N, CA, C and O of each residue as an XYZ file, in Angstrom:
592
protein
N     -18.941      0.036      2.448
C     -18.381     -1.090      1.481
C     -16.841     -2.064      1.942
O     -15.798     -1.484      2.243
N     -16.947     -3.304      1.922
C     -15.482     -3.757      1.720
C     -14.767     -3.606      0.420
O     -15.315     -3.686     -0.679
N     -12.873     -3.269      0.734
C     -12.532     -3.188     -0.040
C     -13.048     -4.177     -1.160
O     -13.349     -3.662     -2.237
N     -13.151     -5.233     -1.050
C     -12.762     -5.761     -2.092
C     -14.218     -6.396     -2.387
O     -14.325     -7.622     -2.414
N     -15.126     -5.724     -2.565
C     -16.704     -5.894     -3.259
C     -16.382     -4.458     -3.998
O     -17.216     -4.192     -4.863
N     -15.511     -3.639     -3.859
C     -15.044     -2.126     -4.192
C     -14.807     -3.227     -5.701
O     -15.576     -3.665     -6.557
N     -13.399     -3.342     -5.453
C     -12.510     -4.616     -6.581
C     -13.445     -5.198     -7.434
O     -13.513     -4.974     -8.643
N     -14.415     -6.207     -6.577
C     -15.356     -6.544     -7.873
C     -15.980     -5.611     -8.849
O     -15.560     -5.515    -10.002
N     -17.034     -4.888     -8.365
C     -17.780     -4.018     -8.661
C     -16.445     -3.269     -9.532
O     -15.959     -4.062    -10.338
N     -15.953     -2.279     -9.525
C     -14.885     -1.595    -10.585
C     -14.402     -3.543    -11.543
O     -15.228     -3.629    -12.451
N     -13.759     -4.451    -11.562
C     -13.930     -5.290    -12.288
C     -14.865     -5.078    -13.327
O     -14.654     -4.685    -14.474
N     -16.321     -5.507    -12.571
C     -17.701     -5.405    -13.633
C     -18.064     -4.382    -14.753
O     -18.660     -4.444    -15.828
N     -17.256     -3.131    -13.811
C     -17.532     -1.936    -14.609
C     -16.407     -1.880    -16.012
O     -16.526     -1.362    -17.122
N     -15.081     -2.824    -15.240
C     -14.166     -2.358    -16.201
C     -14.471     -3.734    -17.587
O     -14.318     -3.646    -18.805
N     -14.867     -4.729    -16.858
C     -15.403     -5.677    -18.434
C     -16.773     -4.874    -19.066
O     -16.897     -5.163    -20.256
N     -17.361     -4.356    -18.797
C     -18.663     -3.340    -19.483
C     -17.722     -2.249    -20.086
O     -18.352     -1.923    -21.092
N     -17.368     -2.013    -20.079
C     -16.055     -0.872    -20.921
C     -15.396     -0.721    -21.533
O     -15.110      0.270    -22.205
N     -14.694     -2.354    -21.397
C     -13.882     -2.793    -22.197
C     -12.646     -2.262    -22.188
O     -12.001     -2.281    -23.236
N     -11.903     -1.500    -20.604
C     -10.726     -1.520    -20.538
C      -9.962     -2.103    -19.991
O      -9.850     -2.002    -18.770
N      -9.084     -3.013    -20.829
C      -8.453     -4.041    -21.080
C      -7.251     -3.653    -19.619
O      -7.051     -4.513    -18.761
N      -6.816     -2.775    -19.580
C      -5.456     -2.306    -18.872
C      -6.020     -2.551    -17.603
O      -5.403     -3.221    -16.775
N      -7.098     -2.088    -17.375
C      -7.792     -1.430    -15.840
C      -8.261     -2.936    -15.496
O      -7.787     -3.389    -14.454
N      -9.294     -3.935    -16.372
C      -9.795     -5.047    -16.171
C      -8.757     -5.773    -15.344
O      -8.906     -6.147    -14.181
N      -7.060     -6.007    -16.548
C      -6.519     -7.376    -15.834
C      -5.369     -6.877    -14.615
O      -4.623     -7.658    -14.023
N      -5.440     -4.983    -14.343
C      -5.207     -4.767    -13.741
C      -6.130     -4.972    -11.944
O      -5.588     -4.553    -10.921
N      -6.946     -5.381    -11.936
C      -7.631     -5.398    -10.687
C      -8.026     -6.886    -10.395
O      -8.086     -7.454     -9.305
N      -8.379     -7.566    -12.155
C      -7.944     -9.428    -12.316
C      -6.939     -9.718    -11.081
O      -7.423    -10.264    -10.089
N      -5.553     -9.378    -11.089
C      -4.369     -9.234    -10.961
C      -5.058     -9.243     -8.990
O      -4.956    -10.344     -8.450
N      -5.602     -8.220     -8.209
C      -5.480     -7.426     -7.510
C      -6.557     -9.311     -6.980
O      -6.296    -10.202     -6.172
N      -7.429     -9.147     -7.726
C      -8.462     -9.530     -6.904
C      -7.665    -11.310     -6.972
O      -7.825    -11.970     -5.945
N      -7.019    -11.861     -7.915
C      -6.244    -12.862     -8.114
C      -5.188    -12.840     -6.608
O      -5.055    -13.812     -5.864
N      -4.655    -11.761     -6.454
C      -3.228    -12.325     -5.110
C      -3.990    -12.260     -3.672
O      -3.652    -13.082     -2.821
N      -4.663    -11.630     -3.474
C      -6.002    -11.644     -3.003
C      -7.056    -12.862     -2.356
O      -7.432    -13.052     -1.200
N      -7.331    -13.541     -3.550
C      -7.900    -14.853     -3.329
C      -6.905    -15.494     -3.295
O      -7.170    -16.399     -2.503
N      -5.387    -15.695     -3.821
C      -3.838    -16.492     -3.254
C      -3.890    -16.302     -1.948
O      -3.520    -17.270     -1.284
N      -4.170    -15.533     -1.472
C      -3.994    -15.192      0.439
C      -4.512    -15.814      1.407
O      -4.107    -16.430      2.392
N      -6.146    -15.359      0.641
C      -7.058    -16.612      1.563
C      -6.731    -17.641      1.313
O      -7.036    -18.407      2.227
N      -6.263    -18.098      0.551
C      -6.756    -19.646      0.461
C      -5.542    -19.951      1.250
O      -5.629    -20.744      2.187
N      -4.119    -19.239      0.872
C      -3.218    -20.059      1.720
C      -3.450    -19.924      2.630
O      -3.421    -21.000      3.227
N      -3.793    -18.888      3.419
C      -3.693    -18.270      5.313
C      -4.765    -18.951      5.810
O      -4.907    -18.906      7.032
N      -5.952    -19.883      4.844
C      -6.740    -20.350      4.458
C      -8.055    -19.220      5.646
O      -8.773    -19.741      6.500
N      -8.036    -18.271      5.455
C      -8.352    -16.798      6.264
C      -9.001    -16.429      5.260
O      -8.712    -16.748      4.107
N     -10.087    -15.613      5.639
C     -10.718    -14.225      5.151
C     -10.495    -12.938      5.117
O     -11.085    -12.151      5.858
N      -9.339    -12.487      3.976
C      -8.811    -11.026      4.445
C      -9.447     -9.703      4.718
O     -10.030     -9.110      3.811
N      -9.333     -9.031      6.367
C      -9.953     -8.074      6.435
C      -9.505     -6.174      5.462
O      -8.517     -5.569      5.045
N     -10.864     -6.011      5.555
C      -9.764     -4.453      4.736
C      -8.651     -4.349      4.760
O      -8.164     -4.570      3.651
N      -7.582     -3.986      5.892
C      -6.227     -3.831      6.162
C      -5.300     -4.676      5.268
O      -4.368     -4.419      4.505
N      -6.109     -6.091      5.785
C      -4.998     -7.053      4.982
C      -5.203     -6.882      2.986
O      -4.374     -6.884      2.077
N      -6.260     -6.791      3.005
C      -6.332     -6.221      1.662
C      -5.638     -5.231      1.262
O      -5.636     -5.124      0.035
N      -4.980     -4.377      1.876
C      -4.597     -2.742      1.869
C      -3.079     -3.256      1.981
O      -2.127     -2.744      1.391
N      -3.024     -4.436      2.906
C      -1.765     -4.454      2.385
C      -0.763     -5.670      1.180
O       0.329     -5.964      0.694
N      -2.242     -5.974      1.273
C      -1.593     -6.882     -0.706
C      -1.175     -5.381     -1.332
O      -0.087     -4.971     -1.737
N      -2.506     -4.721     -1.242
C      -2.211     -3.601     -2.593
C      -0.863     -2.660     -2.541
O      -0.065     -2.126     -3.311
N      -1.098     -2.786     -1.296
C      -0.118     -1.853     -0.956
C       2.120     -2.353     -1.530
O       3.064     -1.733     -2.019
N       1.795     -4.081     -0.911
C       3.062     -4.817     -1.921
C       2.605     -4.676     -3.356
O       3.331     -3.888     -3.962
N       1.619     -5.195     -4.106
C       1.780     -4.818     -6.393
C       1.760     -3.644     -6.390
O       1.430     -3.243     -7.506
N       2.051     -2.399     -5.309
C       2.731     -1.185     -5.868
C       3.802     -1.561     -6.423
O       4.263     -1.718     -7.553
N       4.219     -1.715     -4.874
C       5.703     -1.738     -4.547
C       5.998     -2.864     -5.658
O       6.805     -2.460     -6.495
N       5.606     -3.996     -5.841
C       6.460     -4.556     -6.918
C       6.173     -3.966     -8.421
O       6.607     -4.665     -9.336
N       5.821     -3.341     -8.605
C       5.207     -2.532     -9.729
C       6.212     -1.452     -9.999
O       6.685     -1.139    -11.091
N       6.478     -0.894     -8.726
C       7.364      0.329     -8.894
C       8.575      0.326     -9.098
O       9.170      1.118     -9.829
N       9.226     -0.890     -8.239
C      10.040     -1.599     -9.241
C      10.953     -2.083    -10.438
O      12.128     -2.102    -10.807
N       9.608     -2.481    -10.835
C      10.155     -3.363    -11.616
C       9.824     -2.435    -13.161
O      10.172     -3.026    -14.183
N       9.166     -1.010    -13.346
C       9.345     -0.257    -13.436
C      10.535      0.757    -13.584
O      10.955      1.468    -14.497
N      10.963      0.458    -12.022
C      12.702      1.563    -11.898
C      13.503      0.477    -13.461
O      14.035      0.916    -14.481
N      13.295     -0.833    -13.077
C      14.375     -1.993    -13.912
C      14.233     -1.874    -15.283
O      14.985     -2.009    -16.248
N      12.738     -1.505    -15.067
C      12.185     -1.435    -17.088
C      13.254     -0.084    -17.268
O      14.106     -0.217    -18.146
N      13.254      1.079    -16.561
C      13.939      2.351    -17.181
C      14.852      2.378    -17.176
O      15.283      3.159    -18.025
N      16.226      1.475    -16.123
C      17.133      1.332    -16.050
C      17.857      0.466    -17.469
O      18.990      0.477    -17.951
N      16.926     -0.061    -17.731
C      17.005     -1.283    -18.922
C      16.500     -0.549    -20.874
O      16.625     -0.977    -22.021
N      15.878      0.826    -20.160
C      15.525      1.183    -22.116
C      14.501      0.678    -21.742
O      13.754      1.622    -22.000
N      13.848     -0.089    -21.324
C      12.394     -0.326    -22.446
C      11.340      0.721    -21.350
O      11.000      0.689    -20.167
N      11.174      1.320    -22.156
C       9.621      2.664    -21.568
C       8.509      1.422    -21.546
O       8.097      0.809    -20.561
N       8.241      1.291    -22.614
C       7.259      0.535    -23.052
C       6.281     -0.391    -22.377
O       5.097     -0.629    -22.619
N       7.280     -0.941    -21.276
C       7.317     -1.542    -20.150
C       7.377     -1.389    -18.332
O       7.107     -1.999    -17.298
N       8.039      0.127    -18.942
C       7.577      0.668    -17.591
C       6.390      1.767    -17.466
O       5.905      2.291    -16.463
N       6.124      1.914    -18.723
C       4.823      2.233    -18.720
C       3.633      1.624    -18.857
O       2.706      2.433    -18.895
N       3.222      0.162    -18.973
C       2.474     -0.483    -18.229
C       2.008     -0.493    -17.189
O       0.904     -0.403    -16.654
N       3.819     -0.719    -16.761
C       4.008     -1.016    -15.111
C       3.174      0.009    -14.113
O       2.316     -0.233    -13.263
N       3.842      1.402    -14.610
C       3.351      3.052    -14.226
C       1.419      2.725    -13.968
O       0.691      2.887    -12.989
N       1.123      2.136    -15.587
C      -0.297      2.161    -16.116
C      -0.729      1.657    -14.450
O      -1.282      2.448    -13.685
N      -0.476      0.616    -14.157
C      -1.372     -0.536    -13.581
C      -1.137     -0.411    -11.886
O      -1.776     -1.051    -11.051
N      -0.075      0.562    -11.607
C      -0.041      1.774    -10.603
C      -1.248      2.289    -10.495
O      -2.096      2.051     -9.635
N      -1.285      2.834    -11.184
C      -2.495      4.408    -11.073
C      -3.699      3.335    -11.096
O      -4.458      3.457    -10.134
N      -3.943      2.563    -11.781
C      -5.335      1.727    -10.766
C      -4.916      1.444     -9.855
O      -5.228      2.354     -9.087
N      -4.146      0.463     -9.131
C      -4.400     -0.260     -7.857
C      -4.105      1.557     -7.241
O      -4.555      1.881     -6.142
N      -3.702      2.080     -7.689
C      -3.851      3.277     -6.558
C      -5.157      3.972     -6.068
O      -5.534      4.140     -4.909
N      -5.667      4.282     -7.067
C      -7.358      4.548     -7.188
C      -8.121      3.527     -6.334
O      -9.348      3.611     -6.275
N      -7.489      2.609     -5.696
C      -8.209      1.917     -4.430
C      -7.895      2.021     -2.834
O      -8.490      1.531     -1.875
N      -6.432      3.062     -2.932
C      -5.854      3.348     -1.660
C      -6.841      4.537     -1.265
O      -7.464      5.433     -1.837
N      -6.656      4.089     -0.070
C      -6.940      5.638      0.855
C      -5.946      6.814      0.246
O      -4.897      6.662     -0.380
N      -6.627      8.056      0.638
C      -5.444      9.286      0.435
C      -4.700      9.082      1.251
O      -5.001      8.392      2.225
N      -3.138      9.796      1.039
C      -2.308      9.406      1.636
C      -2.083     10.684      2.564
O      -2.279     11.812      2.112
N      -1.687     10.481      3.803
C      -1.927     11.191      5.262
C      -0.542     12.629      4.156
O       0.452     12.298      3.509
N      -1.087     14.077      4.374
C      -0.174     15.180      4.888
C       1.249     14.407      6.236
O       1.368     13.584      7.143
N       1.928     15.323      5.534
C       3.055     15.702      6.694
C       2.284     15.803      8.031
O       2.161     14.911      8.870
N       1.868     16.861      8.064
C       1.272     17.745      9.335
C       0.573     16.101      9.831
O       1.158     15.563     10.771
N      -0.602     15.361      9.229
C      -0.947     14.499      9.952
C      -0.110     12.828     10.120
O      -0.481     11.787     10.663
N       0.849     13.114      9.549
C       1.656     11.766      9.482
C       2.934     12.278     10.931
O       3.685     11.570     11.601
N       2.751     13.412     10.940
C       3.830     14.059     12.380
C       2.958     13.959     13.443
O       3.512     13.500     14.442
N       1.783     14.226     13.586
C       0.676     14.098     15.004
C       0.382     12.638     15.127
O      -0.117     12.454     16.237
N       0.467     11.673     14.545
C       0.386     10.119     14.618
C       1.480     10.080     14.962
O       1.498      9.997     16.190
N       2.389     10.092     14.574
C       3.897      9.939     15.528
C       4.387     10.834     16.902
O       5.367     10.757     17.643
N       3.541     11.460     16.865
C       3.605     12.186     18.159
C       2.741     11.487     19.117
O       3.068     11.326     20.292
N       1.615     11.064     18.602
C       1.369     10.287     19.682
C       1.149      9.241     19.828
O       0.561      8.787     20.809
N       1.540      8.651     18.950
C       2.633      6.805     19.296
C       3.640      7.245     20.439
O       3.566      6.785     21.578
N       4.503      8.090     20.077
C       5.552      8.574     20.696
C       5.163      8.224     22.979
O       5.669      7.726     23.984
N       4.192      8.811     22.581
C       3.264      9.820     23.121
C       2.768      8.458     24.580
O       2.825      8.610     25.800
N       2.252      7.046     23.645
C       1.230      6.383     24.537
C       1.885      5.586     24.262
O       1.189      4.668     24.698
N       3.068      4.917     23.700
C       4.269      4.426     23.977
C       5.280      4.359     25.191
O       5.949      3.377     25.515
N       5.260      5.500     25.748
C       6.351      6.249     26.125
C       7.860      6.106     25.572
O       8.843      5.765     26.231
N       7.804      6.486     24.053
C       8.591      5.998     23.501
C      10.100      7.009     23.847
O      10.057      8.081     23.245
N      10.837      6.894     24.343
C      12.430      7.821     24.359
C      13.623      7.092     24.196
O      14.589      7.208     24.951
N      13.568      6.318     23.194
C      15.144      6.197     22.509
C      14.884      5.239     21.099
O      13.763      5.282     20.593
N      15.486      4.749     20.750
C      15.736      3.730     19.360
C      15.325      2.224     19.885
O      14.789      1.422     19.120
N      15.555      1.982     20.947
C      14.809      0.089     21.549
C      13.262      0.464     21.276
O      12.491     -0.485     21.131
N      12.885      1.431     21.215
C      11.628      1.694     21.258
C      10.506      1.656     19.947
O       9.296      1.491     19.792
N      11.755      1.926     19.092
C      11.518      1.610     17.694
C      10.195      0.613     16.802
O       9.463      1.107     15.945
N      10.148     -0.591     17.178
C       9.340     -1.337     17.722
C       7.774     -1.102     18.432
O       6.780     -1.381     17.761
N       7.656     -0.648     19.626
C       6.339     -0.122     19.608
C       5.735      0.607     18.767
O       4.687      0.298     18.198
N       6.578      2.001     18.576
C       6.189      2.859     17.832
C       5.498      2.661     15.993
O       4.549      3.143     15.376
N       6.566      1.725     15.689
C       5.693      1.644     14.454
C       4.529      0.579     14.835
O       3.396      0.641     14.358
N       4.967     -0.426     15.777
C       3.894     -0.873     15.720
C       1.725     -0.678     16.226
O       0.655     -1.284     16.182
N       2.323      0.536     16.615
C       1.635      1.679     17.189
C       0.374      2.188     16.155
O      -0.851      2.310     16.132
N       1.618      2.400     15.298
C       1.130      3.183     14.058
C       0.655      2.196     12.590
O      -0.401      2.333     11.973
N       1.533      1.408     12.338
C       1.212      0.247     11.434
C       0.079      0.230     10.909
O       0.118      0.076      9.688
N      -1.409      0.376     11.567
C      -2.573      0.257     11.227
C      -3.340      1.227     11.346
O      -4.459      0.784     11.087
N      -3.397      2.067     11.534
C      -3.679      3.385     11.343
C      -2.672      3.517     10.309
O      -3.296      4.534     10.007
N      -1.800      3.483      9.543
C      -0.904      4.105      8.484
C      -0.964      3.114      7.440
O      -0.097      3.261      6.578
N      -1.853      2.020      7.262
C      -1.409      1.520      6.405
C      -1.836      1.820      5.134
O      -2.976      2.220      4.898
N      -0.687      1.592      4.011
C      -1.984      2.135      2.821
C      -1.487      3.126      2.223
O      -0.789      3.059      1.211
N      -2.017      4.746      3.175
C      -1.346      5.776      3.462
C       0.057      6.619      3.620
O       0.107      7.834      3.811
N       0.820      6.022      3.539
C       2.208      6.223      3.558
C       3.081      5.411      3.398
O       2.891      4.409      4.088
N       4.134      5.374      2.680
C       5.727      4.327      2.223
C       6.044      4.686      4.173
O       6.152      5.643      4.939
N       6.089      2.766      4.187
C       6.695      2.503      5.483
C       7.930      2.462      5.716
O       8.374      1.938      6.738
N       8.935      3.199      4.485
C       9.927      3.333      4.599
C      10.718      4.303      4.991
O      11.761      4.303      5.645
N       9.775      5.539      4.267
C       9.917      6.988      5.187
C       9.628      7.228      6.432
O      10.353      7.669      7.325
N       8.125      6.804      6.458
C       8.042      6.827      8.226
C       8.512      5.618      9.215
O       8.209      5.450     10.397
N       9.254      4.915      8.464
C      10.359      4.514      9.791
C      11.616      5.635      9.930
O      12.213      6.008     10.940
N      11.795      6.055      8.401
C      13.421      7.432      8.806
C      12.791      8.401      9.694
O      13.503      9.085     10.429
N      11.572      8.521      9.697
C      10.753      9.889     10.632
C      10.193      9.643     11.674
O       9.164     10.225     12.018
N      10.846      8.618     12.452
C      10.553      7.825     13.229
C      11.530      7.882     14.372
O      11.341      8.055     15.576
N      12.979      7.627     13.444
C      14.501      7.529     13.869
C      14.675      8.664     14.011
O      14.813      8.920     15.207
N      14.730      9.355     13.504
C      14.956     10.886     13.269
C      14.441     11.650     14.699
O      14.856     12.600     15.363
N      13.512     10.876     14.779
C      12.480     12.001     15.765
C      13.189     10.788     17.496
O      13.467     11.235     18.609
N      13.243      9.695     17.154
C      13.785      8.651     18.710
C      15.646      9.344     18.929
O      16.252      9.205     19.992
N      16.068      9.836     18.069
C      17.298     10.249     17.961
C      18.012     11.530     18.304
O      19.239     11.632     18.303
N      16.784     12.948     18.731
C      17.071     13.821     19.011
C      16.653     13.913     19.874
O      16.815     14.941     20.532
């Protein structure tokens, strides 16, 4: 089942269960996906939907951190609740061993030998790891491998 259909079905279930937090979060996700489809005049693939959801999680993590810094635990808790709802639609995160294996494979396929090949390796990995790992952490791991 397509991810957007899964979101729509979960939205209906949340309406029936009268779960306001889950319903509101799913509605925001569907609206963000629709907005991107309208803006770009395309139908988003599952990978594109994952990218939208990943962006939403990152935005909420940043907001929760800012609320924590400002002493607004109530608002930070709301952001974290939204994060947990969005994460329920994300694929299973990669383990470190799986990630290392994917990095090794990408480096072999691209023939990466130094930092100048960083873009090639990231380009090779991105479709396989989108939504399953933190891209910043992945970048750090690749840099460490290419520098050694």
